[in-house]
N, CA and C atoms of all chains as a GROMACS GRO file, in nm:
protein
  651
    1MET      N    1   3.260  10.058   6.541
    1MET     CA    2   3.271  10.207   6.623
    1MET      C    3   3.204  10.295   6.568
    2ARG      N    4   3.190  10.294   6.435
    2ARG     CA    5   3.096  10.407   6.300
    2ARG      C    6   2.965  10.449   6.379
    3LYS      N    7   2.909  10.297   6.401
    3LYS     CA    8   2.790  10.309   6.428
    3LYS      C    9   2.740  10.377   6.528
    4TRP      N   10   2.846  10.368   6.633
    4TRP     CA   11   2.838  10.458   6.792
    4TRP      C   12   2.844  10.616   6.761
    5ARG      N   13   2.874  10.692   6.647
    5ARG     CA   14   2.899  10.813   6.605
    5ARG      C   15   2.765  10.903   6.634
    6PRO      N   16   2.630  10.856   6.596
    6PRO     CA   17   2.534  10.928   6.624
    6PRO      C   18   2.513  10.971   6.768
    7VAL      N   19   2.540  10.871   6.876
    7VAL     CA   20   2.562  10.865   7.015
    7VAL      C   21   2.658  10.962   7.058
    8ILE      N   22   2.775  10.950   7.029
    8ILE     CA   23   2.882  11.028   7.061
    8ILE      C   24   2.855  11.180   7.037
    9LYS      N   25   2.806  11.201   6.887
    9LYS     CA   26   2.759  11.332   6.848
    9LYS      C   27   2.655  11.398   6.958
   10ALA      N   28   2.552  11.315   7.021
   10ALA     CA   29   2.457  11.353   7.108
   10ALA      C   30   2.507  11.361   7.219
   11ILE      N   31   2.610  11.299   7.294
   11ILE     CA   32   2.645  11.305   7.411
   11ILE      C   33   2.744  11.485   7.395
   12ALA      N   34   2.809  11.445   7.254
   12ALA     CA   35   2.910  11.565   7.279
   12ALA      C   36   2.837  11.744   7.259
   13THR      N   37   2.724  11.680   7.183
   13THR     CA   38   2.640  11.826   7.162
   13THR      C   39   2.574  11.863   7.289
   14THR      N   40   2.496  11.762   7.347
   14THR     CA   41   2.422  11.787   7.475
   14THR      C   42   2.520  11.851   7.575
   15PHE      N   43   2.613  11.777   7.615
   15PHE     CA   44   2.694  11.832   7.727
   15PHE      C   45   2.791  11.959   7.702
   16GLY      N   46   2.844  11.958   7.566
   16GLY     CA   47   2.930  12.041   7.522
   16GLY      C   48   2.840  12.174   7.503
   17GLY      N   49   2.745  12.145   7.440
   17GLY     CA   50   2.670  12.265   7.460
   17GLY      C   51   2.581  12.302   7.597
   18GLY      N   52   2.584  12.236   7.658
   18GLY     CA   53   2.535  12.284   7.819
   18GLY      C   54   2.632  12.362   7.848
   19LEU      N   55   2.752  12.342   7.864
   19LEU     CA   56   2.881  12.418   7.935
   19LEU      C   57   2.876  12.564   7.844
   20VAL      N   58   2.876  12.546   7.723
   20VAL     CA   59   2.885  12.693   7.643
   20VAL      C   60   2.756  12.766   7.667
   21PHE      N   61   2.614  12.684   7.736
   21PHE     CA   62   2.500  12.747   7.738
   21PHE      C   63   2.512  12.825   7.881
   22ALA      N   64   2.580  12.743   7.995
   22ALA     CA   65   2.600  12.788   8.125
   22ALA      C   66   2.683  12.869   8.130
   23LEU      N   67   2.806  12.894   8.055
   23LEU     CA   68   2.897  13.006   8.031
   23LEU      C   69   2.830  13.131   7.983
   24VAL      N   70   2.768  13.131   7.878
   24VAL     CA   71   2.712  13.227   7.841
   24VAL      C   72   2.594  13.259   7.877
   25GLY      N   73   2.491  13.174   7.905
   25GLY     CA   74   2.343  13.241   8.006
   25GLY      C   75   2.369  13.272   8.147
   26GLY      N   76   2.515  13.224   8.197
   26GLY     CA   77   2.496  13.296   8.347
   26GLY      C   78   2.587  13.406   8.311
   27ILE      N   79   2.638  13.453   8.217
   27ILE     CA   80   2.699  13.601   8.190
   27ILE      C   81   2.588  13.696   8.175
   28ALA      N   82   2.487  13.635   8.046
   28ALA     CA   83   2.391  13.748   8.013
   28ALA      C   84   2.300  13.747   8.117
   29MET      N   85   2.256  13.639   8.206
   29MET     CA   86   2.156  13.664   8.343
   29MET      C   87   2.241  13.770   8.438
   30GLY      N   88   2.380  13.732   8.452
   30GLY     CA   89   2.449  13.814   8.548
   30GLY      C   90   2.419  13.968   8.490
   31TYR      N   91   2.443  14.007   8.373
   31TYR     CA   92   2.396  14.140   8.332
   31TYR      C   93   2.293  14.196   8.332
   32ALA      N   94   2.185  14.063   8.291
   32ALA     CA   95   2.070  14.150   8.313
   32ALA      C   96   2.004  14.166   8.465
   33ALA      N   97   2.060  14.127   8.560
   33ALA     CA   98   2.013  14.147   8.669
   33ALA      C   99   2.095  14.255   8.735
   34ARG      N  100   2.212  14.274   8.695
   34ARG     CA  101   2.274  14.412   8.724
   34ARG      C  102   2.219  14.538   8.627
   35ALA      N  103   2.184  14.509   8.544
   35ALA     CA  104   2.120  14.628   8.448
   35ALA      C  105   1.989  14.650   8.533
   36GLY      N  106   1.930  14.554   8.604
   36GLY     CA  107   1.789  14.579   8.682
   36GLY      C  108   1.661  14.521   8.593
   37TRP      N  109   1.694  14.484   8.488
   37TRP     CA  110   1.606  14.388   8.407
   37TRP      C  111   1.507  14.290   8.468
   38ILE      N  112   1.581  14.236   8.543
   38ILE     CA  113   1.528  14.132   8.642
   38ILE      C  114   1.558  14.083   8.737
   39GLY      N  115   1.511  14.063   8.848
   39GLY     CA  116   1.571  14.019   8.988
   39GLY      C  117   1.682  13.917   8.964
   40SER      N  118   1.795  13.905   9.062
   40SER     CA  119   1.857  13.816   9.027
   40SER      C  120   1.834  13.697   9.058
   41GLU      N  121   1.757  13.680   9.176
   41GLU     CA  122   1.693  13.508   9.204
   41GLU      C  123   1.600  13.453   9.069
   42MET      N  124   1.504  13.569   9.030
   42MET     CA  125   1.446  13.498   8.959
   42MET      C  126   1.565  13.494   8.803
   43GLY      N  127   1.610  13.560   8.790
   43GLY     CA  128   1.707  13.544   8.658
   43GLY      C  129   1.782  13.372   8.678
   44GLU      N  130   1.853  13.376   8.805
   44GLU     CA  131   1.914  13.268   8.835
   44GLU      C  132   1.769  13.144   8.810
   45MET      N  133   1.685  13.136   8.850
   45MET     CA  134   1.563  13.027   8.872
   45MET      C  135   1.578  13.050   8.697
   46ILE      N  136   1.525  13.119   8.614
   46ILE     CA  137   1.519  13.088   8.480
   46ILE      C  138   1.643  13.019   8.408
   47PHE      N  139   1.750  13.051   8.436
   47PHE     CA  140   1.832  13.034   8.366
   47PHE      C  141   1.859  12.901   8.416
   48THR      N  142   1.837  12.808   8.566
   48THR     CA  143   1.851  12.720   8.582
   48THR      C  144   1.780  12.638   8.527
   49ALA      N  145   1.622  12.680   8.524
   49ALA     CA  146   1.527  12.586   8.451
   49ALA      C  147   1.579  12.554   8.317
   50VAL      N  148   1.612  12.687   8.251
   50VAL     CA  149   1.646  12.646   8.093
   50VAL      C  150   1.743  12.514   8.056
   51PHE      N  151   1.863  12.580   8.148
   51PHE     CA  152   1.940  12.459   8.148
   51PHE      C  153   1.904  12.330   8.173
   52ALA      N  154   1.814  12.290   8.265
   52ALA     CA  155   1.786  12.161   8.322
   52ALA      C  156   1.701  12.089   8.216
   53ALA      N  157   1.616  12.222   8.146
   53ALA     CA  158   1.541  12.169   8.056
   53ALA      C  159   1.634  12.105   7.929
   54THR      N  160   1.706  12.213   7.877
   54THR     CA  161   1.773  12.156   7.777
   54THR      C  162   1.879  12.053   7.825
   55ILE      N  163   1.935  12.010   7.918
   55ILE     CA  164   2.042  11.903   7.944
   55ILE      C  165   1.940  11.765   7.953
   56MET      N  166   1.819  11.764   7.990
   56MET     CA  167   1.726  11.664   7.982
   56MET      C  168   1.686  11.618   7.859
   57ALA      N  169   1.655  11.747   7.791
   57ALA     CA  170   1.585  11.724   7.624
   57ALA      C  171   1.714  11.626   7.553
   58GLY      N  172   1.831  11.713   7.592
   58GLY     CA  173   1.951  11.636   7.531
   58GLY      C  174   1.975  11.512   7.555
   59SER      N  175   1.900  11.470   7.698
   59SER     CA  176   1.977  11.327   7.728
   59SER      C  177   1.857  11.236   7.671
   60LEU      N  178   1.731  11.300   7.658
   60LEU     CA  179   1.632  11.205   7.589
   60LEU      C  180   1.690  11.201   7.444
   61TRP      N  181   1.753  11.292   7.373
   61TRP     CA  182   1.820  11.274   7.263
   61TRP      C  183   1.898  11.169   7.235
   62VAL      N  184   1.990  11.172   7.361
   62VAL     CA  185   2.102  11.079   7.377
   62VAL      C  186   2.061  10.929   7.363
   63GLY      N  187   1.950  10.933   7.406
   63GLY     CA  188   1.858  10.772   7.496
   63GLY      C  189   1.801  10.742   7.355
   64ALA      N  190   1.743  10.853   7.272
   64ALA     CA  191   1.686  10.804   7.152
   64ALA      C  192   1.771  10.741   7.025
   65GLU      N  193   1.935  10.812   7.020
   65GLU     CA  194   2.037  10.759   6.927
   65GLU      C  195   2.103  10.615   6.972
   66TRP      N  196   2.091  10.617   7.113
   66TRP     CA  197   2.127  10.489   7.162
   66TRP      C  198   2.028  10.358   7.159
   67MET      N  199   1.940  10.398   7.164
   67MET     CA  200   1.815  10.257   7.127
   67MET      C  201   1.813  10.260   6.978
   68ARG      N  202   1.866  10.348   6.877
   68ARG     CA  203   1.868  10.308   6.758
   68ARG      C  204   1.994  10.220   6.730
   69VAL      N  205   2.120  10.262   6.782
   69VAL     CA  206   2.218  10.181   6.796
   69VAL      C  207   2.222  10.021   6.837
   70ILE      N  208   2.133  10.014   6.949
   70ILE     CA  209   2.166   9.894   6.990
   70ILE      C  210   2.065   9.788   6.970
   71ASP      N  211   2.093   9.674   6.948
   71ASP     CA  212   2.012   9.554   6.855
   71ASP      C  213   1.894   9.524   6.964
   72GLU      N  214   1.817   9.419   6.861
   72GLU     CA  215   1.700   9.426   6.920
   72GLU      C  216   1.643   9.355   7.033
   73ALA      N  217   1.757   9.264   7.055
   73ALA     CA  218   1.751   9.205   7.228
   73ALA      C  219   1.760   9.304   7.326
   74ALA      N  220   1.903   9.419   7.292
   74ALA     CA  221   1.913   9.499   7.396
   74ALA      C  222   1.809   9.606   7.412
   75ARG      N  223   1.738   9.637   7.293
   75ARG     CA  224   1.625   9.708   7.323
   75ARG      C  225   1.480   9.636   7.410
   76GLU      N  226   1.476   9.538   7.369
   76GLU     CA  227   1.391   9.438   7.480
   76GLU      C  228   1.403   9.448   7.566
   77ALA      N  229   1.558   9.454   7.616
   77ALA     CA  230   1.598   9.421   7.760
   77ALA      C  231   1.536   9.601   7.847
   78HIS      N  232   1.572   9.656   7.765
   78HIS     CA  233   1.551   9.815   7.810
   78HIS      C  234   1.366   9.828   7.791
   79LYS      N  235   1.302   9.772   7.701
   79LYS     CA  236   1.154   9.802   7.748
   79LYS      C  237   1.129   9.744   7.850
   80ALA      N  238   1.143   9.590   7.903
   80ALA     CA  239   1.098   9.524   7.979
   80ALA      C  240   1.144   9.628   8.112
   81ALA      N  241   1.252   9.646   8.119
   81ALA     CA  242   1.324   9.706   8.231
   81ALA      C  243   1.247   9.833   8.264
   82TRP      N  244   1.197   9.907   8.146
   82TRP     CA  245   1.110  10.019   8.169
   82TRP      C  246   0.973   9.993   8.213
   83TYR      N  247   0.926   9.899   8.161
   83TYR     CA  248   0.785   9.879   8.190
   83TYR      C  249   0.754   9.812   8.334
   84TRP      N  250   0.831   9.666   8.361
   84TRP     CA  251   0.816   9.611   8.475
   84TRP      C  252   0.945   9.701   8.611
   85GLY      N  253   1.057   9.704   8.553
   85GLY     CA  254   1.132   9.773   8.670
   85GLY      C  255   1.082   9.936   8.724
   86GLY      N  256   1.009  10.007   8.634
   86GLY     CA  257   0.955  10.124   8.613
   86GLY      C  258   0.821  10.104   8.706
   87THR      N  259   0.760  10.050   8.646
   87THR     CA  260   0.612  10.018   8.731
   87THR      C  261   0.642   9.989   8.848
   88ALA      N  262   0.726   9.871   8.886
   88ALA     CA  263   0.762   9.823   9.038
   88ALA      C  264   0.777   9.928   9.102
   89GLY      N  265   0.889  10.047   9.058
   89GLY     CA  266   0.932  10.138   9.131
   89GLY      C  267   0.804  10.248   9.168
   90MET      N  268   0.739  10.236   9.068
   90MET     CA  269   0.613  10.330   9.108
   90MET      C  270   0.545  10.301   9.233
   91CYS      N  271   0.524  10.176   9.194
   91CYS     CA  272   0.454  10.082   9.299
   91CYS      C  273   0.503  10.103   9.451
   92VAL      N  274   0.615  10.096   9.469
   92VAL     CA  275   0.688  10.144   9.596
   92VAL      C  276   0.678  10.284   9.624
   93SER      N  277   0.670  10.388   9.546
   93SER     CA  278   0.674  10.520   9.549
   93SER      C  279   0.496  10.538   9.597
   94GLY      N  280   0.438  10.446   9.517
   94GLY     CA  281   0.288  10.474   9.568
   94GLY      C  282   0.262  10.421   9.701
   95VAL      N  283   0.305  10.348   9.748
   95VAL     CA  284   0.294  10.294   9.924
   95VAL      C  285   0.324  10.422  10.008
   96GLY      N  286   0.426  10.499   9.939
   96GLY     CA  287   0.455  10.603  10.050
   96GLY      C  288   0.371  10.736   9.997
   97LEU      N  289   0.291  10.713   9.868
   97LEU     CA  290   0.211  10.841   9.842
   97LEU      C  291   0.103  10.837   9.927
   98ILE      N  292   0.053  10.687   9.935
   98ILE     CA  293  -0.079  10.659  10.016
   98ILE      C  294  -0.050  10.690  10.172
   99LEU      N  295   0.049  10.626  10.205
   99LEU     CA  296   0.090  10.679  10.353
   99LEU      C  297   0.101  10.809  10.399
  100SER      N  298   0.146  10.908  10.326
  100SER     CA  299   0.148  11.046  10.343
  100SER      C  300   0.018  11.102  10.295
  101SER      N  301  -0.040  11.058  10.238
  101SER     CA  302  -0.164  11.166  10.178
  101SER      C  303  -0.299  11.159  10.284
  102ALA      N  304  -0.294  11.041  10.358
  102ALA     CA  305  -0.406  11.081  10.477
  102ALA      C  306  -0.396  10.975  10.570
  103GLY      N  307  -0.496  10.977  10.664
  103GLY     CA  308  -0.480  10.889  10.817
  103GLY      C  309  -0.411  10.957  10.910
  104PRO      N  310  -0.441  10.884  11.018
  104PRO     CA  311  -0.363  10.906  11.161
  104PRO      C  312  -0.211  10.894  11.149
  105TRP      N  313  -0.203  10.801  11.080
  105TRP     CA  314  -0.042  10.753  11.066
  105TRP      C  315   0.039  10.846  11.020
  106ARG      N  316   0.008  10.985  10.968
  106ARG     CA  317   0.069  11.064  10.930
  106ARG      C  318   0.148  11.137  11.042
  107GLU      N  319   0.094  11.147  11.125
  107GLU     CA  320   0.150  11.193  11.249
  107GLU      C  321   0.250  11.111  11.282
  108VAL      N  322   0.260  10.976  11.305
  108VAL     CA  323   0.354  10.876  11.329
  108VAL      C  324   0.460  10.902  11.271
  109ILE      N  325   0.447  10.884  11.112
  109ILE     CA  326   0.547  10.924  11.005
  109ILE      C  327   0.606  11.049  11.043
  110ALA      N  328   0.547  11.156  11.046
  110ALA     CA  329   0.593  11.266  11.092
  110ALA      C  330   0.708  11.260  11.179
  111ARG      N  331   0.660  11.221  11.282
  111ARG     CA  332   0.752  11.246  11.410
  111ARG      C  333   0.847  11.140  11.385
  112GLU      N  334   0.877  11.027  11.331
  112GLU     CA  335   0.954  10.926  11.270
  112GLU      C  336   1.077  10.988  11.205
  113ILE      N  337   1.032  11.084  11.099
  113ILE     CA  338   1.134  11.131  10.997
  113ILE      C  339   1.201  11.259  11.047
  114GLY      N  340   1.094  11.309  11.162
  114GLY     CA  341   1.138  11.407  11.181
  114GLY      C  342   1.055  11.551  11.130
  115SER      N  343   1.092  11.675  11.155
  115SER     CA  344   1.041  11.806  11.107
  115SER      C  345   1.152  11.874  11.096
  116GLY      N  346   1.078  11.990  11.025
  116GLY     CA  347   1.171  12.143  11.004
  116GLY      C  348   1.217  12.148  10.877
  117GLY      N  349   1.187  12.042  10.793
  117GLY     CA  350   1.220  12.130  10.640
  117GLY      C  351   1.125  12.204  10.596
  118SER      N  352   1.186  12.264  10.480
  118SER     CA  353   1.061  12.361  10.435
  118SER      C  354   0.998  12.296  10.301
  119PRO      N  355   0.874  12.362  10.247
  119PRO     CA  356   0.812  12.281  10.151
  119PRO      C  357   0.871  12.228  10.017
  120ILE      N  358   0.980  12.362   9.998
  120ILE     CA  359   1.066  12.306   9.894
  120ILE      C  360   1.188  12.142   9.917
  121ASP      N  361   1.201  12.150  10.029
  121ASP     CA  362   1.266  12.047  10.096
  121ASP      C  363   1.152  11.949  10.044
  122TYR      N  364   1.059  11.940  10.095
  122TYR     CA  365   0.946  11.815  10.082
  122TYR      C  366   0.963  11.794   9.887
  123MET      N  367   0.895  11.930   9.846
  123MET     CA  368   0.924  11.891   9.703
  123MET      C  369   1.047  11.787   9.634
  124SER      N  370   1.159  11.872   9.682
  124SER     CA  371   1.279  11.770   9.637
  124SER      C  372   1.298  11.660   9.682
  125ALA      N  373   1.272  11.622   9.816
  125ALA     CA  374   1.248  11.477   9.862
  125ALA      C  375   1.172  11.391   9.767
  126GLY      N  376   1.053  11.489   9.784
  126GLY     CA  377   0.932  11.393   9.678
  126GLY      C  378   0.978  11.335   9.563
  127ALA      N  379   1.047  11.450   9.474
  127ALA     CA  380   1.102  11.408   9.333
  127ALA      C  381   1.198  11.284   9.328
  128ALA      N  382   1.279  11.300   9.415
  128ALA     CA  383   1.354  11.199   9.429
  128ALA      C  384   1.334  11.038   9.477
  129LEU      N  385   1.249  11.049   9.589
  129LEU     CA  386   1.196  10.949   9.618
  129LEU      C  387   1.121  10.871   9.526
  130MET      N  388   1.055  10.974   9.393
  130MET     CA  389   0.952  10.905   9.262
  130MET      C  390   1.078  10.842   9.173
  131ILE      N  391   1.174  10.894   9.183
  131ILE     CA  392   1.298  10.862   9.088
  131ILE      C  393   1.369  10.755   9.118
  132ALA      N  394   1.394  10.756   9.234
  132ALA     CA  395   1.517  10.632   9.282
  132ALA      C  396   1.462  10.516   9.298
  133PRO      N  397   1.344  10.480   9.353
  133PRO     CA  398   1.284  10.335   9.332
  133PRO      C  399   1.243  10.290   9.166
  134MET      N  400   1.228  10.383   9.114
  134MET     CA  401   1.186  10.382   8.973
  134MET      C  402   1.355  10.320   8.907
  135LEU      N  403   1.448  10.388   8.906
  135LEU     CA  404   1.575  10.379   8.874
  135LEU      C  405   1.606  10.274   8.913
  136ILE      N  406   1.608  10.216   9.049
  136ILE     CA  407   1.656  10.099   9.097
  136ILE      C  408   1.583   9.968   9.025
  137GLY      N  409   1.452   9.989   9.019
  137GLY     CA  410   1.370   9.906   8.987
  137GLY      C  411   1.435   9.879   8.802
  138TYR      N  412   1.445   9.969   8.757
  138TYR     CA  413   1.517   9.970   8.596
  138TYR      C  414   1.614   9.888   8.593
  139THR      N  415   1.704   9.922   8.655
  139THR     CA  416   1.851   9.846   8.693
  139THR      C  417   1.837   9.687   8.703
  140VAL      N  418   1.751   9.686   8.809
  140VAL     CA  419   1.754   9.517   8.856
  140VAL      C  420   1.707   9.475   8.744
  141VAL      N  421   1.583   9.514   8.690
  141VAL     CA  422   1.493   9.435   8.583
  141VAL      C  423   1.591   9.381   8.440
  142TRP      N  424   1.671   9.541   8.423
  142TRP     CA  425   1.754   9.544   8.296
  142TRP      C  426   1.864   9.431   8.328
  143ALA      N  427   1.929   9.393   8.443
  143ALA     CA  428   2.006   9.306   8.472
  143ALA      C  429   1.954   9.141   8.480
  144TRP      N  430   1.827   9.160   8.564
  144TRP     CA  431   1.768   9.038   8.567
  144TRP      C  432   1.766   8.987   8.402
  145TRP      N  433   1.713   9.032   8.307
  145TRP     CA  434   1.678   9.025   8.180
  145TRP      C  435   1.779   8.981   8.118
  146TRP      N  436   1.922   8.992   8.107
  146TRP     CA  437   2.036   8.968   8.047
  146TRP      C  438   2.053   8.846   8.116
  147LEU      N  439   2.054   8.839   8.246
  147LEU     CA  440   2.125   8.718   8.316
  147LEU      C  441   2.046   8.588   8.286
  148ALA      N  442   1.870   8.602   8.262
  148ALA     CA  443   1.816   8.525   8.238
  148ALA      C  444   1.845   8.415   8.117
  149ARG      N  445   1.885   8.560   8.024
  149ARG     CA  446   1.913   8.481   7.879
  149ARG      C  447   2.062   8.458   7.852
  150MET      N  448   2.139   8.468   7.965
  150MET     CA  449   2.285   8.431   7.941
  150MET      C  450   2.328   8.280   7.992
  151ARG      N  451   2.220   8.223   8.049
  151ARG     CA  452   2.226   8.087   8.091
  151ARG      C  453   2.260   7.992   7.977
  152GLY      N  454   2.358   7.879   7.980
  152GLY     CA  455   2.357   7.795   7.846
  152GLY      C  456   2.266   7.713   7.901
  153MET      N  457   1.026   7.884   7.105
  153MET     CA  458   1.060   7.843   6.990
  153MET      C  459   1.186   7.763   6.959
  154ASN      N  460   1.239   7.646   6.906
  154ASN     CA  461   1.338   7.566   6.903
  154ASN      C  462   1.412   7.663   6.786
  155ASN      N  463   1.582   7.624   6.787
  155ASN     CA  464   1.632   7.653   6.679
  155ASN      C  465   1.752   7.558   6.668
  156ARG      N  466   1.829   7.555   6.528
  156ARG     CA  467   1.927   7.504   6.515
  156ARG      C  468   2.083   7.602   6.497
  157LEU      N  469   2.056   7.742   6.576
  157LEU     CA  470   2.152   7.811   6.516
  157LEU      C  471   2.296   7.756   6.585
  158LYS      N  472   2.292   7.685   6.713
  158LYS     CA  473   2.433   7.642   6.745
  158LYS      C  474   2.487   7.564   6.672
  159VAL      N  475   2.378   7.461   6.630
  159VAL     CA  476   2.489   7.320   6.512
  159VAL      C  477   2.514   7.376   6.410
  160MET      N  478   2.415   7.484   6.365
  160MET     CA  479   2.454   7.527   6.218
  160MET      C  480   2.583   7.643   6.201
  161ARG      N  481   2.602   7.721   6.329
  161ARG     CA  482   2.740   7.781   6.356
  161ARG      C  483   2.838   7.711   6.367
  162ALA      N  484   2.827   7.571   6.447
  162ALA     CA  485   2.958   7.506   6.482
  162ALA      C  486   2.970   7.372   6.344
  163GLU      N  487   2.862   7.369   6.231
  163GLU     CA  488   2.911   7.342   6.130
  163GLU      C  489   2.986   7.402   6.007
  164ARG      N  490   2.976   7.540   6.023
  164ARG     CA  491   3.066   7.645   5.982
  164ARG      C  492   3.180   7.708   6.029
  165ASP      N  493   3.205   7.614   6.178
  165ASP     CA  494   3.311   7.690   6.239
  165ASP      C  495   3.322   7.804   6.278
  166TRP      N  496   3.195   7.888   6.293
  166TRP     CA  497   3.193   8.030   6.334
  166TRP      C  498   3.188   8.037   6.491
  167SER      N  499   3.247   8.146   6.523
  167SER     CA  500   3.231   8.184   6.703
  167SER      C  501   3.117   8.273   6.684
  168GLN      N  502   3.043   8.272   6.796
  168GLN     CA  503   2.941   8.341   6.861
  168GLN      C  504   2.967   8.513   6.801
  169ALA      N  505   3.073   8.530   6.839
  169ALA     CA  506   3.134   8.705   6.783
  169ALA      C  507   3.096   8.732   6.633
  170GLN      N  508   3.202   8.622   6.546
  170GLN     CA  509   3.149   8.575   6.414
  170GLN      C  510   3.034   8.613   6.372
  171LEU      N  511   2.948   8.537   6.404
  171LEU     CA  512   2.819   8.512   6.352
  171LEU      C  513   2.717   8.636   6.390
  172ALA      N  514   2.759   8.708   6.507
  172ALA     CA  515   2.689   8.848   6.556
  172ALA      C  516   2.722   8.954   6.461
  173GLU      N  517   2.862   8.940   6.400
  173GLU     CA  518   2.904   9.057   6.343
  173GLU      C  519   2.805   9.076   6.200
  174GLN      N  520   2.818   8.911   6.140
  174GLN     CA  521   2.743   8.918   6.025
  174GLN      C  522   2.618   8.946   6.027
  175LEU      N  523   2.532   8.954   6.153
  175LEU     CA  524   2.389   8.949   6.198
  175LEU      C  525   2.396   9.116   6.205
  176GLY      N  526   2.502   9.162   6.235
  176GLY     CA  527   2.456   9.283   6.272
  176GLY      C  528   2.427   9.336   6.425
  177VAL      N  529   2.452   9.220   6.513
  177VAL     CA  530   2.390   9.205   6.658
  177VAL      C  531   2.502   9.197   6.758
  178SER      N  532   2.464   9.200   6.894
  178SER     CA  533   2.576   9.155   6.969
  178SER      C  534   2.592   9.013   7.019
  179ARG      N  535   2.722   8.979   7.062
  179ARG     CA  536   2.759   8.845   7.117
  179ARG      C  537   2.653   8.788   7.210
  180GLN      N  538   2.622   8.886   7.285
  180GLN     CA  539   2.517   8.835   7.380
  180GLN      C  540   2.383   8.826   7.309
  181THR      N  541   2.335   8.847   7.219
  181THR     CA  542   2.212   8.839   7.132
  181THR      C  543   2.214   8.695   7.096
  182VAL      N  544   2.325   8.675   7.021
  182VAL     CA  545   2.345   8.547   6.927
  182VAL      C  546   2.360   8.424   7.046
  183ASN      N  547   2.414   8.441   7.182
  183ASN     CA  548   2.409   8.353   7.292
  183ASN      C  549   2.261   8.353   7.288
  184ALA      N  550   2.188   8.440   7.343
  184ALA     CA  551   2.060   8.452   7.389
  184ALA      C  552   1.973   8.378   7.317
  185LEU      N  553   1.966   8.404   7.177
  185LEU     CA  554   1.913   8.337   7.051
  185LEU      C  555   1.941   8.183   7.050
  186GLU      N  556   2.101   8.141   7.070
  186GLU     CA  557   2.125   8.031   7.108
  186GLU      C  558   2.093   7.901   7.188
  187THR      N  559   2.068   7.962   7.290
  187THR     CA  560   1.998   7.906   7.419
  187THR      C  561   1.849   7.888   7.385
  188GLY      N  562   1.780   7.967   7.303
  188GLY     CA  563   1.625   7.967   7.320
  188GLY      C  564   1.560   8.067   7.403
  189ARG      N  565   1.629   8.145   7.479
  189ARG     CA  566   1.546   8.230   7.579
  189ARG      C  567   1.521   8.346   7.495
  190TYR      N  568   1.551   8.392   7.381
  190TYR     CA  569   1.507   8.513   7.328
  190TYR      C  570   1.477   8.439   7.178
  191ASP      N  571   1.352   8.510   7.113
  191ASP     CA  572   1.307   8.455   6.971
  191ASP      C  573   1.338   8.577   6.911
  192PRO      N  574   1.368   8.577   6.776
  192PRO     CA  575   1.416   8.707   6.704
  192PRO      C  576   1.277   8.750   6.644
  193SER      N  577   1.330   8.866   6.614
  193SER     CA  578   1.173   8.978   6.511
  193SER      C  579   1.188   8.900   6.389
  194LEU      N  580   1.088   8.887   6.339
  194LEU     CA  581   1.096   8.852   6.197
  194LEU      C  582   1.229   8.895   6.094
  195PRO      N  583   1.223   9.024   6.110
  195PRO     CA  584   1.360   9.082   6.016
  195PRO      C  585   1.478   9.021   6.043
  196LEU      N  586   1.531   8.979   6.204
  196LEU     CA  587   1.613   8.904   6.216
  196LEU      C  588   1.636   8.783   6.190
  197ALA      N  589   1.512   8.724   6.193
  197ALA     CA  590   1.514   8.591   6.165
  197ALA      C  591   1.550   8.568   6.008
  198PHE      N  592   1.483   8.652   5.915
  198PHE     CA  593   1.506   8.644   5.778
  198PHE      C  594   1.670   8.696   5.758
  199LYS      N  595   1.711   8.748   5.824
  199LYS     CA  596   1.860   8.772   5.835
  199LYS      C  597   1.955   8.680   5.843
  200ILE      N  598   1.930   8.614   5.967
  200ILE     CA  599   1.958   8.453   5.986
  200ILE      C  600   1.957   8.347   5.880
  201ALA      N  601   1.837   8.380   5.826
  201ALA     CA  602   1.814   8.264   5.721
  201ALA      C  603   1.911   8.299   5.600
  202ARG      N  604   1.931   8.420   5.595
  202ARG     CA  605   1.999   8.468   5.445
  202ARG      C  606   2.143   8.453   5.484
  203VAL      N  607   2.222   8.443   5.601
  203VAL     CA  608   2.327   8.426   5.640
  203VAL      C  609   2.390   8.302   5.621
  204PHE      N  610   2.269   8.216   5.679
  204PHE     CA  611   2.295   8.054   5.670
  204PHE      C  612   2.245   8.014   5.526
  205GLY      N  613   2.192   8.088   5.453
  205GLY     CA  614   2.168   8.025   5.318
  205GLY      C  615   2.056   7.912   5.323
  206GLN      N  616   1.960   7.956   5.405
  206GLN     CA  617   1.861   7.835   5.417
  206GLN      C  618   1.710   7.896   5.479
  207PRO      N  619   1.609   7.813   5.425
  207PRO     CA  620   1.484   7.890   5.468
  207PRO      C  621   1.459   7.894   5.636
  208ILE      N  622   1.372   7.993   5.621
  208ILE     CA  623   1.380   8.026   5.825
  208ILE      C  624   1.302   7.894   5.835
  209GLU      N  625   1.260   7.825   5.806
  209GLU     CA  626   1.168   7.686   5.842
  209GLU      C  627   1.262   7.584   5.912
  210SER      N  628   1.372   7.571   5.814
  210SER     CA  629   1.488   7.496   5.838
  210SER      C  630   1.571   7.537   5.962
  211ILE      N  631   1.557   7.649   5.996
  211ILE     CA  632   1.617   7.686   6.128
  211ILE      C  633   1.576   7.696   6.232
  212PHE      N  634   1.431   7.752   6.226
  212PHE     CA  635   1.361   7.759   6.371
  212PHE      C  636   1.234   7.658   6.330
  213SER      N  637   1.200   7.629   6.431
  213SER     CA  638   1.033   7.554   6.467
  213SER      C  639   0.963   7.570   6.611
  214ASP      N  640   0.854   7.554   6.583
  214ASP     CA  641   0.764   7.598   6.677
  214ASP      C  642   0.752   7.499   6.770
  215ASP      N  643   0.756   7.533   6.889
  215ASP     CA  644   0.715   7.424   7.004
  215ASP      C  645   0.605   7.345   6.999
  216ASN      N  646   0.483   7.410   6.966
  216ASN     CA  647   0.351   7.364   6.969
  216ASN      C  648   0.309   7.289   6.852
  217ALA      N  649   0.428   7.300   6.733
  217ALA     CA  650   0.376   7.225   6.615
  217ALA      C  651   0.392   7.093   6.580
   0.00000   0.00000   0.00000
């Protein structure tokens, strides 16, 4: 259990620190907006961006500690999952990118998926559609890597 | 690559979990090594050799040799 301490520490620091930051930062931004130093929307955006970046950086730290603790076969599984699963996921997203970039079929796609969203909705959907296939590919390849090596 | 891990472990009456603990790896990794579906790194191969008190070449052999 002792070997997992760096991972637990990274998780506790990231998410504990995140909670403290959310509390203190939220109060500070609220104060700054009320004092008229910054617009409230701008303050919220800056706060949320810093919060998200901090949590993501902390997640990378957790991942780094995790990779140090697990053994070499488990690391290989993650490397294979990252390369093959992530790449396959990007290929799926790539088809969507090509189809939505140019060509007369764009109108057909637009009719099928509907309209009415704002650009920020499209940005959010695009980011989610880029991440989701990669995550699914990662999980599938990781599970396949271990299952292929568990058969006697 | 072929290996004699399973036989050597059985000779010592060790479980996969016991061997895994001595090697500092998971039981799943020992299983993958024994079935020949995962080839260890050089440092892990040396560690295996140390644990069994045998030279590497008496534990692992090359398919193409």
